C-alpha positions as CSV (number, residue, x, y, z in Angstrom):
1,X,-18.1,3.7,-7.6
2,X,-14.7,4.2,-6.0
3,X,-12.9,1.1,-4.7
4,X,-9.7,0.6,-2.7
5,X,-8.3,-2.8,-2.9
6,X,-8.1,-5.2,-1.1
7,X,-11.8,-5.4,-0.5
8,X,-13.5,-7.0,2.5
9,X,-14.0,-9.6,3.7
10,X,-10.3,-9.6,4.8
11,X,-8.0,-12.4,5.4
12,X,-4.9,-11.9,7.5
13,X,-2.9,-11.4,4.4
14,X,-5.2,-8.8,2.9
15,X,-5.6,-7.0,6.2
16,X,-1.8,-6.7,6.3
17,X,-1.9,-5.3,2.8
18,X,-4.5,-2.7,3.8
19,X,-2.3,-1.7,6.8
20,X,0.8,-1.3,4.6
21,X,-1.2,0.8,2.2
22,X,-2.4,3.0,5.0
23,X,1.2,3.4,6.4
24,X,2.5,4.3,3.0
25,X,-0.3,6.8,2.4
26,X,0.2,8.5,5.8
27,X,4.0,8.7,5.3
28,X,3.4,10.5,2.1
29,X,2.0,13.4,4.2
30,X,-0.4,14.2,1.3
31,X,-3.8,15.0,2.9
32,X,-5.7,14.7,-0.4
33,X,-4.1,11.4,-1.3
34,X,-4.7,10.0,2.2
35,X,-8.3,11.2,2.3
36,X,-9.2,9.2,-0.8
37,X,-8.9,6.0,1.2
38,X,-11.9,7.1,3.3
39,X,-15.6,7.2,2.5
40,X,-17.1,10.7,1.7
41,X,-18.9,10.6,5.1
42,X,-16.1,8.9,7.1
43,X,-16.2,9.2,10.9
44,X,-13.1,9.7,13.0
45,X,-12.2,10.0,16.6
46,X,-8.6,11.1,16.9
47,X,-7.6,11.7,20.5
48,X,-10.2,14.2,21.6
49,X,-11.1,15.4,18.1
50,X,-14.0,14.2,16.0
51,X,-13.6,14.5,12.3
52,X,-16.4,13.9,9.8
53,X,-16.1,13.6,6.0
54,X,-13.2,13.8,3.6
55,X,-13.0,17.6,3.6
56,X,-12.5,17.7,7.4
57,X,-10.0,14.8,7.1
58,X,-8.0,16.9,4.6
59,X,-8.1,19.9,6.9
60,X,-7.2,17.8,9.9
61,X,-4.2,16.2,8.2
62,X,-2.9,19.4,6.6
63,X,-2.9,21.0,10.1
64,X,-1.4,17.9,11.7
65,X,1.6,17.7,9.3
66,X,2.2,21.5,9.5
67,X,2.7,21.0,13.3
68,X,4.2,17.5,13.4
69,X,7.4,18.0,11.5
70,X,9.6,15.2,10.0
71,X,6.7,12.8,10.7
72,X,7.4,9.1,10.3
73,X,4.8,6.3,11.0
74,X,4.9,2.5,11.4
75,X,1.7,0.5,11.7
76,X,1.4,-3.2,12.6
77,X,-1.3,-5.8,12.5
78,X,-3.3,-6.5,15.7
79,X,-6.5,-8.3,14.5
80,X,-9.2,-8.4,11.9
81,X,-12.7,-9.6,11.1
82,X,-14.7,-9.5,7.9
83,X,-14.7,-5.7,7.4
84,X,-12.7,-4.5,10.4
85,X,-9.0,-4.2,11.2
86,X,-7.3,-3.3,14.4
87,X,-3.7,-1.9,14.3
88,X,-1.0,-0.8,16.7
89,X,1.2,2.1,15.6
90,X,3.9,4.4,16.6
91,X,5.1,7.6,14.9
92,X,7.8,10.2,15.6
93,X,7.9,13.9,14.9
94,X,9.2,17.1,16.2
95,X,7.5,20.4,16.9
96,X,8.6,23.8,15.7
97,X,10.7,24.2,18.8
98,X,12.7,21.1,18.0
99,X,11.2,18.8,20.7
100,X,10.9,15.2,19.4
101,X,8.0,13.0,20.3
102,X,7.0,9.4,19.9
103,X,3.3,8.7,19.7
104,X,1.9,5.3,20.4
105,X,-1.6,4.0,19.9
106,X,-4.2,1.7,18.6
107,X,-6.7,2.2,15.8
108,X,-9.9,0.4,15.0
109,X,-11.0,0.6,11.4
110,X,-14.3,-0.3,9.7
111,X,-14.6,-0.6,5.9
112,X,-17.5,-0.4,3.5
113,X,-18.0,-3.0,0.7
114,X,-15.7,-0.9,-1.6
115,X,-12.7,-1.1,0.7
116,X,-13.0,2.6,1.8
117,X,-12.6,3.2,5.5
118,X,-15.9,4.4,6.9
119,X,-14.8,4.6,10.6
120,X,-11.5,5.3,12.2
121,X,-11.2,5.4,16.0
122,X,-7.7,6.2,17.3
123,X,-6.4,6.2,20.9
124,X,-3.0,8.0,21.0
125,X,-0.4,8.9,23.7
126,X,2.6,11.2,23.1
127,X,5.9,10.8,24.8
128,X,8.6,13.5,24.6
129,X,11.9,11.9,23.5
130,X,15.5,13.0,22.8
131,X,16.4,13.1,19.2
132,X,19.1,10.4,20.0
133,X,16.3,8.1,21.1
134,X,14.5,8.1,17.8
135,X,13.7,4.6,16.3
136,X,12.0,5.6,13.0
């Protein structure tokens, strides 16, 4: 059985470790690597999209990073319970036309007993910014 440490139940310290691992994974921009942190039948809501299963996650992320160029993400701890973690995040990217954006949001995560994320619900807002206003 696949396991992704740390495993639930989470402490504040292990929740922060899980968040850092997620940030590092997403910043790799490797859809296959990132998808391996999720259950085979993971359920996502990402803005107005619903993504189900690792294969769809891989397709979603490949498409995302083909459009969101020079992507850079920062996640931060919000709260946790035994097998759930809530995070705040922001990321920056530009589109093919060169317009930069900062995206802000919150994610609610639920993990299985093996430390794989079974559910990911993300609320995200995008703000057009000047390149000189980048923080990440």
